C-alpha positions in Angstrom: 0.1 0.0 0.1 1.4 3.4 -1.0 2.7 5.6 1.7 0.2 8.4 0.7 -2.7 6.3 2.1 -3.3 8.0 5.4 -6.0 5.8 6.5 -4.0 2.6 6.1 -1.0 4.1 7.8 -3.2 5.1 10.8 -4.4 1.4 10.8 -0.9 0.2 10.9 0.0 2.2 13.7 -3.1 1.3 15.7 -2.3 -2.6 15.0 1.5 -2.0 16.1 0.5 -0.4 19.4 -2.0 -3.1 20.2 0.3 -5.8 19.5 4.0 -5.7 19.5 4.3 -9.0 17.7 2.5 -7.5 14.7 5.2 -7.4 12.0 5.5 -5.1 9.3 7.7 -5.4 6.3 8.1 -2.4 3.9 9.9 -1.5 0.8 10.7 1.4 -1.5 8.1 2.6 -3.8 10.3 3.9 -6.5 13.5 5.6 -6.9 14.7 8.4 -5.0 17.7 10.3 -4.0 19.1 8.1 -1.5 17.5 7.3 1.9 15.0 10.2 1.7 15.1 11.5 5.1 11.8 13.0 6.3 10.6 15.2 9.4 9.0 12.0 10.7 10.8 8.7 10.4 7.6 6.9 9.9 8.8 3.9 8.0 11.5 3.2 10.5 9.5 3.5 13.5 6.7 1.2 12.5 8.5 -1.5 10.5 10.4 -4.7 11.6 12.2 -4.9 8.1 12.6 -2.5 5.5 13.7 -3.4 1.9 15.7 -0.5 0.6 17.1 0.2 -3.1 20.2 1.3 -1.5 23.0 0.2 0.8 21.8 -0.3 4.4 22.1 2.5 6.9 20.6 0.7 9.8 20.0 -2.8 11.1 16.4 -2.8 9.9 17.2 -2.3 6.2 18.1 -5.0 3.8 19.4 -3.9 0.6 18.0 -5.3 -2.6 18.4 -4.1 -6.3 15.8 -1.7 -7.7 12.8 -3.5 -9.4 12.2 -0.8 -11.9 15.6 0.2 -13.5 16.1 -1.2 -17.0 19.0 -0.5 -19.4 17.9 -0.2 -23.2 20.0 0.1 -26.2 21.2 3.8 -26.7 21.5 4.5 -30.5 22.5 8.1 -30.8 21.9 8.2 -34.7 18.3 8.1 -33.9 18.0 10.7 -31.5 18.0 14.5 -31.5 15.3 15.7 -29.0 15.7 17.2 -25.5 13.3 16.2 -23.1 12.6 18.0 -19.9 10.7 16.0 -17.3 9.1 18.1 -14.5 7.4 17.4 -11.1 4.7 19.3 -9.0 3.6 19.5 -5.6 0.3 20.6 -3.6 -0.6 24.2 -3.3 -0.9 23.8 0.3 1.2 21.5 2.8 -0.3 18.0 2.8 2.4 15.4 3.5 5.6 15.1 5.5 7.8 14.2 2.6 11.1 15.5 1.2 10.9 17.8 -1.7 9.7 21.3 -2.6 6.7 22.7 -0.5 3.9 24.8 -1.9 5.3 27.7 -3.8 8.8 26.3 -3.7 7.8 24.3 -6.8 8.1 27.7 -8.8 11.8 27.5 -8.5 11.5 24.5 -11.0 9.4 26.5 -13.4 12.0 29.6 -13.4 15.0 27.2 -13.8 13.5 25.5 -17.0 12.5 28.9 -18.3 16.3 30.0 -17.8 17.5 26.8 -19.5 15.1 27.4 -22.6 16.1 31.0 -22.9 20.0 30.4 -22.7 20.1 27.3 -24.8 21.4 28.6 -28.0 22.8 25.8 -30.1 19.7 23.7 -30.5 16.4 24.3 -32.3 13.8 25.2 -29.7 11.3 23.0 -31.9 13.5 20.0 -30.6 12.8 20.7 -26.8 9.9 19.0 -25.2 8.6 19.5 -21.7 6.8 16.5 -19.9 4.7 18.1 -17.0 3.8 16.1 -14.0 0.3 14.7 -14.8 -1.3 15.3 -11.2 -1.9 19.0 -11.2 -2.1 20.5 -7.9 -3.1 24.0 -8.2 0.1 25.7 -9.7 -1.0 25.2 -13.1 2.6 24.4 -14.2 1.5 22.7 -17.6 -0.2 26.1 -18.5 3.0 28.0 -17.4 5.1 25.9 -19.5 3.0 26.8 -22.8 4.5 30.3 -22.1 8.0 28.9 -22.7 7.4 26.5 -25.6 4.4 25.7 -28.2 1.6 23.8 -27.0 2.6 20.8 -28.9 5.9 20.7 -27.2 4.1 20.3 -23.8 3.8 16.5 -23.7 0.6 15.2 -21.9 -0.3 11.9 -23.4 1.5 8.8 -22.3 2.2 7.1 -25.6 3.8 10.1 -27.0 5.7 10.8 -23.9 7.4 7.3 -24.4 8.0 7.9 -28.1 9.7 11.2 -27.4 11.7 9.8 -24.6 13.2 7.2 -26.8 14.1 9.7 -29.3 15.7 12.2 -27.0 19.4 12.5 -27.1 19.3 14.4 -23.8 16.9 14.2 -20.8 16.8 17.0 -18.1 14.9 15.8 -14.9 13.9 18.4 -12.2 13.5 15.9 -9.2 15.7 13.1 -7.9 13.3 10.3 -8.1 12.2 7.5 -10.4 12.1 9.2 -13.8 15.7 10.7 -13.1 17.1 7.2 -12.4 15.4 5.6 -15.4 16.9 8.2 -17.7 20.4 8.2 -16.0 21.1 4.6 -16.7 20.1 5.0 -20.4 22.1 7.9 -21.7 22.9 11.6 -21.3 21.0 13.0 -18.3 21.1 16.0 -16.3 19.4 16.8 -13.0 18.1 20.5 -12.5 16.9 21.0 -8.8 17.7 22.6 -5.7 19.5 20.6 -2.8 17.8 22.9 -0.5 14.3 21.5 -1.1 15.5 17.8 -0.1 16.6 16.2 3.0 18.9 13.4 3.3 21.9 11.6 5.3 25.3 13.0 4.8 26.5 9.9 3.0 23.9 10.4 0.3 24.5 14.0 0.1 28.2 13.2 -0.6 27.0 11.2 -3.7 25.0 14.0 -4.9 27.6 16.4 -4.5 29.7 14.2 -6.9 27.1 14.8 -9.5 27.2 18.5 -9.3 31.0 18.5 -9.2 30.9 16.5 -12.5 28.3 18.9 -14.2 25.6 16.0 -14.1 23.6 17.9 -11.8 22.7 21.7 -11.7 20.8 24.1 -9.7 20.7 26.9 -12.1 19.0 26.6 -15.5 21.5 29.0 -17.2 24.4 27.2 -16.0 22.9 23.8 -17.4 22.3 25.4 -20.8 25.8 27.0 -21.0 27.3 23.4 -20.1 25.3 21.7 -22.8 26.0 24.4 -25.3 29.6 23.5 -24.9 29.5 19.7 -25.2 26.3 19.2 -27.4 28.3 18.7 -30.6 30.1 15.7 -28.9 27.7 14.9 -26.1 28.4 11.1 -26.1 32.0 11.4 -25.9 31.6 13.6 -22.9 29.1 11.1 -21.3 31.3 8.2 -21.7 34.3 9.8 -20.1 35.6 7.5 -17.4 35.2 10.0 -14.4 31.7 10.9 -15.8 30.7 7.1 -15.7 32.4 6.7 -12.4 30.4 9.5 -10.9 27.2 7.9 -12.1 28.1 4.5 -11.1 28.9 5.7 -7.5 25.6 7.3 -7.3 23.5 4.6 -8.5 25.3 1.9 -6.7 25.2 3.7 -3.4 21.8 5.1 -3.5 19.6 3.0 -5.8 21.2 -0.5 -6.5 21.0 -1.4 -10.1 21.2 -5.2 -11.1 20.2 -7.0 -14.3 18.1 -9.6 -12.6 16.7 -8.0 -9.4 13.6 -10.4 -9.2 15.9 -13.3 -8.4 17.6 -11.5 -5.6 14.3 -10.5 -4.1 12.9 -14.2 -4.3 16.0 -15.3 -2.6 15.6 -12.8 0.4 11.9 -13.1 1.0 12.1 -16.9 1.0 13.9 -16.6 4.2 11.0 -14.9 5.8 8.3 -17.2 4.8 
């Protein structure tokens, strides 16, 4: 059951308080930057076992490879688009989660706007924006129409997958599932503010490595200038040993990748049956 189900979470807490032998096993829902520190450590407090897609940080955690990451064949000759994948949040506080709160999400819009404005070497007709489909009051999908043409705002899922496969470069505005899916499949950049996310010092270390190697940015203009410099030889830049090492360090320490994750999960779960 997803963590957003407040009624179910309340029921779990009630059962746990009534019966100390009531065991709760939880797991990560999707990809996220590291351990995702929160104001309230709900997961850790109620669970007996916590399956994590990262290296263990405490005795309750069991490290397992991510179930959703899949590497695909990357053919640069068939790719030319730039795809910007965005996020959204509620207009008023609703959950105790890490990430932008309320009007902080406007930071994302402003940085995407700066990127498009300063990206000089690429036809703007090749840039597409994927808004977050759950609109929460900020109407970011409408705001993005002020930056690009309406047909460049990708709302339909089939078209989104098509453009994603045809994109040479992906820019993701939040360090979660979409970012990881793109990161292991070709040139991908993160555009977000670390101030809006909480995490452990060890995970911040690996995120800082991405910033140091120009794989992550907090300023849209800086990202545009960087891609302007490397766009003519993007794949050679991406395949540099130091760039690949930075990516591997981040993935293997925050969201473990394995070609056959199901078999690993099966072996571990059998131990508890």
